[in-house]
SERO-4910 file (N, C-alpha, C, O; in steps of 0.05 Angstrom, whole numbers):
BEGIN
 pado doro    nc1    nc2    nc3   cac1   cac2   cac3    cc1    cc2    cc3    oc1    oc2    oc3
  Met    A    347    797    491    345    801    469    336    800    455    312    792    458
  Ser    A    346    806    428    343    840    406    313    840    397    297    824    406
  Ala    A    306    865    374    286    859    368    282    831    338    259    827    331
  Gln    A    301    815    325    304    807    304    292    768    328    282    747    319
  Gln    A    301    776    359    299    742    371    277    745    388    277    730    407
  Lys    A    247    772    386    233    765    398    215    755    386    211    766    365
  Pro    A    191    727    393    170    721    384    157    746    372    155    767    384
  Asp    A    147    739    342    123    752    341     93    756    359     78    775    358
  Arg    A     89    731    375     70    726    390     75    714    419     91    696    423
  Pro    A     57    728    442     69    720    459     60    684    457     45    676    440
  Ala    A     72    669    477     68    646    486     33    647    496     21    667    507
  Ser    A     25    630    492      4    613    509      9    605    535     33    603    540
  Ala    A     -9    597    555     -6    589    577      2    549    565     23    537    566
  Gly    A    -19    540    557    -19    531    546     -9    522    523    -20    501    516
  Gly    A     11    531    504     23    528    481     53    532    497     70    515    492
  Gly    A     59    550    512     85    543    525    108    533    534    132    537    528
  Ala    A     91    514    554    104    486    554    109    474    533    133    471    531
  Glu    A    100    467    520    107    457    487    125    477    472    145    468    460
  Ala    A    120    500    471    144    510    462    167    513    473    185    518    457
  Thr    A    172    512    495    192    509    514    212    478    508    236    477    507
  Ala    A    190    451    506    194    429    498    214    413    479    232    396    480
  Gln    A    197    431    460    207    440    424    237    444    427    254    428    422
  Ala    A    240    476    439    256    481    439    283    472    447    306    474    437
  Arg    A    270    459    469    296    448    485    321    426    455    344    424    448
  Met    A    287    412    449    305    385    433    314    398    406    328    386    389
  Arg    A    308    416    405    327    434    371    349    440    384    369    435    371
  Arg    A    353    450    410    382    452    429    395    422    433    419    419    433
  Arg    A    379    400    437    395    377    442    407    374    413    431    372    408
  Ala    A    387    373    396    393    369    357    415    383    358    436    372    366
  Asp    A    414    404    352    433    422    349    455    405    355    469    394    338
  Leu    A    462    403    392    489    405    404    492    373    397    517    369    400
  Ile    A    484    356    391    494    313    381    508    330    345    530    324    334
  Glu    A    488    352    336    496    346    306    528    363    305    543    355    287
  Glu    A    541    388    326    566    392    334    565    374    338    551    365    320
  Leu    A    574    350    356    593    349    371    593    316    340    615    314    330
  Leu    A    577    299    331    578    285    308    606    301    289    626    290    279
  Asp    A    594    334    288    610    346    255    642    344    280    663    338    270
  Glu    A    640    349    300    662    360    308    680    327    309    697    327    291
  Ala    A    679    309    320    675    279    315    685    278    279    707    285    271
  Arg    A    670    271    269    678    265    228    698    295    225    700    298    201
  Lys    A    709    312    235    738    333    235    749    303    235    747    286    216
  Arg    A    758    300    254    781    288    269    785    266    265    805    254    271
  Gly    A    764    258    252    767    222    243    768    210    262    788    197    266
  Asp    A    744    211    284    735    189    298    723    166    287    727    143    292
  Phe    A    705    178    268    707    150    251    710    139    226    692    129    212
  Asp    A    734    141    220    755    136    195    757    103    198    752     88    179
  His    A    766     95    221    776     72    220    764     55    246    775     44    265
  Leu    A    735     56    239    708     48    246    716      4    246    717     -5    223
  Glu    A    719    -12    263    708    -47    253    691    -42    238    673    -26    242
  Gly    A    696    -61    209    675    -64    196    669    -37    178    650    -36    162
  Ala    A    690    -14    183    682     12    161    676     -9    124    673    -33    120
  Gly    A    676      6    111    667    -13     83    656    -40     76    649    -41     52
  Ala    A    651    -64     91    640    -77     99    609    -73     88    596    -51     85
  Pro    A    601    -99     81    560    -95     78    554   -102    100    567   -116    116
  Leu    A    535    -91    104    519    -92    125    503   -130    125    497   -141    104
  Asp    A    501   -139    145    491   -162    159    460   -166    157    450   -173    179
  Leu    A    444   -164    135    415   -161    130    403   -176    138    380   -173    148
  Gln    A    414   -199    136    403   -237    149    391   -227    181    367   -227    184
  Lys    A    400   -223    191    388   -212    215    376   -197    224    384   -180    239
  Asn    A    345   -202    213    324   -173    232    327   -171    252    323   -192    263
  Val    A    333   -152    267    331   -144    298    306   -138    305    303   -135    329
  Tyr    A    280   -135    284    256   -128    299    237   -150    299    216   -149    311
  Ala    A    248   -182    280    235   -198    284    225   -213    318    206   -229    320
  Gly    A    241   -204    340    237   -211    360    232   -248    361    246   -267    353
  Asp    A    209   -247    372    209   -280    391    208   -284    345    218   -304    336
  Lys    A    197   -268    329    194   -288    307    212   -289    291    211   -286    266
  Ala    A    227   -293    304    267   -283    284    266   -318    268    266   -321    243
  Leu    A    267   -347    290    267   -366    279    247   -366    266    256   -378    246
  Ala    A    226   -362    261    199   -367    235    205   -357    217    206   -372    198
  Tyr    A    212   -331    212    226   -319    196    241   -330    178    237   -338    155
  Ser    A    268   -330    198    296   -337    185    281   -371    164    286   -373    140
  Leu    A    263   -390    179    257   -417    161    246   -398    144    264   -382    138
  Leu    A    225   -393    133    205   -387    112    228   -364    105    242   -365    125
  Lys    A    240   -344     87    268   -343     76    287   -356     70    301   -346     52
  Gln    A    293   -381     81    308   -396     74    291   -416     46    300   -423     24
  Asn    A    262   -420     57    259   -443     34    236   -414     18    211   -417     21
  Gln    A    243   -395      8    235   -380    -12    205   -375     -1    186   -367    -15
  Met    A    203   -381     24    172   -372     30    172   -336     47    191   -323     54
  Ala    A    148   -329     48    145   -302     54    120   -311     82    103   -329     83
  Pro    A    130   -283    109    111   -287    123     73   -295    114     70   -296     89
  Pro    A     50   -299    131     23   -304    110     20   -287    114     -2   -286    104
  Glu    A     25   -260    125      3   -239    121     29   -224    104     44   -208    116
  Ile    A     31   -231     78     63   -216     58     43   -243     39     42   -240     14
  Glu    A     34   -259     48     29   -275     26     -7   -282     21    -14   -295      2
  Arg    A    -21   -274     36    -46   -265     28    -47   -236     18    -63   -230      1
  Gly    A    -26   -214     30    -27   -202     13    -39   -204    -20    -58   -199    -35
  Lys    A     -2   -217    -17     12   -227    -52    -15   -239    -70    -19   -235    -94
  Glu    A    -36   -259    -48    -57   -268    -65    -82   -249    -73    -94   -249    -95
  Ile    A    -87   -231    -48   -101   -205    -45    -99   -179    -78   -113   -161    -88
  Asp    A    -80   -189    -82    -61   -175   -113    -66   -192   -145    -73   -182   -166
  Ala    A    -63   -210   -140    -65   -238   -148   -105   -227   -155   -110   -221   -178
  Glu    A   -124   -226   -137   -145   -238   -144   -151   -220   -157   -157   -223   -180
  Leu    A   -153   -193   -143   -150   -165   -162   -138   -163   -195   -147   -151   -215
  Gly    A   -124   -173   -194   -113   -175   -232   -127   -185   -239   -132   -182   -263
  Arg    A   -148   -208   -217   -161   -232   -238   -184   -214   -245   -194   -213   -267
  Ala    A   -195   -195   -219   -224   -178   -230   -214   -152   -248   -228   -132   -251
  Asp    A   -187   -153   -259   -183   -121   -274   -187   -134   -303   -203   -124   -319
  Gln    A   -170   -162   -311   -170   -185   -334   -200   -189   -346   -207   -192   -369
  Leu    A   -220   -188   -315   -231   -193   -326   -261   -172   -340   -281   -178   -352
  Leu    A   -252   -152   -333   -264   -119   -341   -239   -112   -378   -249   -115   -400
  Ala    A   -215   -106   -376   -200   -112   -393   -223   -127   -411   -241   -114   -422
  Arg    A   -220   -156   -413   -235   -186   -432   -274   -161   -450   -284   -153   -471
  Leu    A   -278   -163   -412   -303   -143   -432   -305   -117   -454   -319   -109   -472
  Arg    A   -289   -110   -444   -280    -80   -451   -273    -79   -482   -279    -60   -496
  Arg    A   -255   -112   -494   -243   -107   -512   -273   -119   -527   -279   -106   -546
  Gln    A   -282   -130   -523   -309   -146   -531   -328   -121   -536   -341   -116   -556
  Arg    A   -326   -107   -513   -343    -79   -533   -337    -71   -555   -346    -74   -578
  Asp    A   -313    -56   -543   -305    -45   -566   -303    -52   -595   -304    -36   -613
  Ile    A   -297    -90   -596   -299    -99   -625   -326    -94   -633   -334    -93   -657
  Ile    A   -335    -92   -618   -379    -87   -626   -381    -63   -639   -397    -55   -656
  Gly    A   -360    -52   -625   -372    -21   -627   -358    -15   -654   -375     -7   -670
  Val    A   -331    -14   -667   -311     -9   -680   -311    -20   -702   -306     -5   -721
  Arg    A   -319    -53   -709   -329    -65   -724   -346    -52   -736   -337    -42   -757
  His    A   -370    -46   -731   -394    -41   -744   -410    -15   -739   -405     -8   -716
  Gly    A   -423     -1   -748   -425     20   -736   -446     10   -707   -445     22   -686
  Ser    A   -465    -18   -714   -486    -20   -695   -495    -48   -706   -506    -56   -726
  Ala    A   -485    -60   -681   -470    -95   -682   -495   -105   -702   -510    -93   -718
  Phe    A   -491   -128   -694   -518   -146   -698   -527   -171   -684   -511   -187   -676
  Ala    A   -555   -174   -682   -557   -178   -664   -551   -211   -648   -568   -225   -637
  Ser    A   -536   -215   -649   -524   -247   -642   -488   -234   -649   -471   -244   -663
  Glu    A   -488   -212   -635   -473   -212   -632   -476   -181   -607   -460   -163   -601
  Arg    A   -498   -186   -599   -506   -161   -578   -518   -182   -558   -518   -178   -534
  Arg    A   -529   -209   -571   -533   -216   -551   -502   -235   -541   -497   -237   -517
  Ala    A   -491   -242   -554   -459   -261   -552   -447   -235   -523   -438   -242   -501
  Tyr    A   -449   -214   -530   -441   -194   -510   -450   -191   -487   -433   -186   -470
  Asn    A   -474   -191   -480   -506   -183   -459   -486   -220   -446   -465   -216   -433
  Val    A   -494   -243   -450   -484   -260   -439   -460   -255   -423   -457   -255   -398
  Leu    A   -439   -247   -447   -412   -246   -429   -415   -221   -413   -404   -217   -390
  Arg    A   -427   -207   -424   -425   -190   -397   -439   -202   -366   -430   -197   -344
  Glu    A   -452   -212   -368   -469   -209   -344   -457   -233   -335   -454   -231   -311
  Lys    A   -447   -264   -347   -421   -279   -343   -397   -259   -332   -385   -269   -313
  Thr    A   -387   -231   -340   -365   -229   -322   -378   -212   -300   -360   -210   -283
  Arg    A   -396   -201   -292   -417   -188   -275   -415   -205   -248   -406   -200   -226
  Thr    A   -426   -223   -261   -432   -251   -233   -398   -260   -224   -393   -261   -200
  Gly    A   -374   -265   -245   -345   -267   -230   -336   -239   -217   -320   -240   -198
  Tyr    A   -346   -209   -229   -332   -201   -220   -339   -202   -178   -330   -205   -156
  Ala    A   -357   -197   -193   -377   -198   -168   -357   -220   -140   -347   -213   -119
  Glu    A   -359   -243   -154   -350   -261   -144   -330   -259   -128   -331   -265   -104
  Ile    A   -307   -250   -141   -285   -242   -133   -279   -223   -127   -257   -223   -117
  Leu    A   -291   -199   -128   -296   -183    -98   -308   -190    -72   -304   -185    -49
  Arg    A   -329   -207    -87   -331   -216    -47   -308   -240    -38   -306   -242    -14
  Ala    A   -290   -256    -53   -277   -272    -35   -254   -246    -26   -251   -242     -2
  Val    A   -240   -230    -46   -227   -208    -33   -232   -203    -12   -216   -207      7
  Asn    A   -260   -190     -7   -263   -174     25   -259   -195     43   -254   -186     65
  Ser    A   -260   -222     42   -264   -243     58   -232   -245     60   -224   -249     82
  Lys    A   -211   -243     37   -183   -243     48   -166   -220     59   -142   -218     64
  Ile    A   -188   -201     62   -174   -170     66   -180   -173     91   -162   -164    106
  Leu    A   -208   -187    109   -215   -180    134   -202   -214    149   -202   -219    173
  Ser    A   -193   -230    127   -166   -244    150   -142   -235    151   -128   -239    171
  Leu    A   -130   -221    126   -113   -202    135   -107   -199    159    -94   -210    177
  Asn    A   -126   -172    152   -120   -149    186   -128   -172    207   -124   -174    231
  Ile    A   -135   -179    199   -132   -194    239   -104   -214    239    -99   -230    257
  Ile    A    -86   -209    215    -73   -223    224    -46   -207    220    -24   -216    224
  Ala    A    -51   -190    215    -24   -169    203    -26   -146    218    -48   -135    222
  Pro    A      2   -134    229      6   -111    240      3    -90    229     10    -89    205
  Ser    A    -11    -63    242    -46    -45    226    -15    -28    205    -23     -7    195
  Ala    A      2    -31    202     12    -23    180      5    -31    143      0    -17    124
  Leu    A      7    -65    148    -19    -77    129    -37    -76    125    -41    -82    101
  His    A    -66    -66    143    -80    -68    145   -101    -56    119    -98    -32    118
  Arg    A   -121    -63     97   -125    -55     75   -161    -52     82   -178    -68     90
  Arg    A   -165    -23     74   -186    -28     86   -213    -44     58   -207    -34     37
  Thr    A   -228    -55     56   -239    -73     46   -257    -59     16   -266    -36     19
  Ile    A   -260    -71     -9   -275    -58    -21   -313    -50    -21   -328    -63     -7
  Asp    A   -318    -36    -31   -346    -29    -25   -361    -41    -61   -368    -30    -83
  Ile    A   -361    -61    -52   -382    -80    -75   -402    -62    -85   -393    -47   -103
  Glu    A   -416    -60    -81   -436    -47    -83   -428    -18   -101   -429    -21   -126
  Ala    A   -422     -1    -96   -400      9   -112   -388     18   -130   -383     41   -137
  Arg    A   -377    -17   -144   -365    -19   -156   -375    -35   -177   -368    -34   -200
  Leu    A   -396    -53   -165   -421    -62   -179   -432    -35   -204   -428    -35   -228
  Arg    A   -448    -12   -186   -448      2   -195   -434     11   -221   -445     13   -243
  Ala    A   -399     18   -211   -389     30   -239   -388     17   -263   -384     23   -286
  Phe    A   -395    -12   -244   -393    -37   -276   -415    -37   -296   -417    -50   -317
  Glu    A   -433    -15   -283   -458    -25   -292   -457     -4   -310   -460    -10   -334
  Glu    A   -453     28   -302   -451     48   -323   -437     44   -342   -442     47   -366
  Glu    A   -412     34   -330   -391     17   -362   -405      3   -374   -410      8   -397
  Phe    A   -414    -13   -364   -419    -39   -389   -457    -39   -380   -471    -49   -363
  Pro    A   -461    -23   -406   -493    -21   -400   -507    -52   -426   -502    -54   -450
  Pro    A   -521    -65   -412   -536    -85   -428   -537    -71   -450   -540    -47   -449
  Leu    A   -535    -86   -477   -533    -67   -499   -573    -78   -513   -587    -97   -504
  Thr    A   -579    -63   -530   -615    -80   -534   -613   -104   -565   -601   -101   -586
  Glu    A   -628   -125   -555   -625   -138   -567   -644   -133   -596   -643   -148   -615
***
């Protein structure tokens, strides 16, 4: 081994086997790449059956025993239940955002139009604020319920974290304090 090829530090007893396994895997990957390169250069891949034809993406090789169910859902323009539940969650979160946006607009209109709003405008804003807070909390609770049911039926890659409702309501209170009447 030349000075450039020597490792910087000796392999420890625990890491030596792991380093050897990694080196073997790298050599194997390099060998496979070399073999594929040689085959490409020889033209072995030039005239394969189906070359240039579009892939058949209708078949889901990962669907397993659910393949028939997934194909029926697709034919009827539907998605699997876990995808549909995810769409419902996203729609509900969109509704919650719309509620907050409406309240923000109302707050900004009162603040922009008048340096100080009339008492009737402040009362109307406070009523809208309470209604929005109640609706927002209900939507967040419904979303958490849907998230829990999604996490039961969906593979772990599609799981979602539940929403911290208390933290969201604290943020609501900070952003939209009641106006003094």
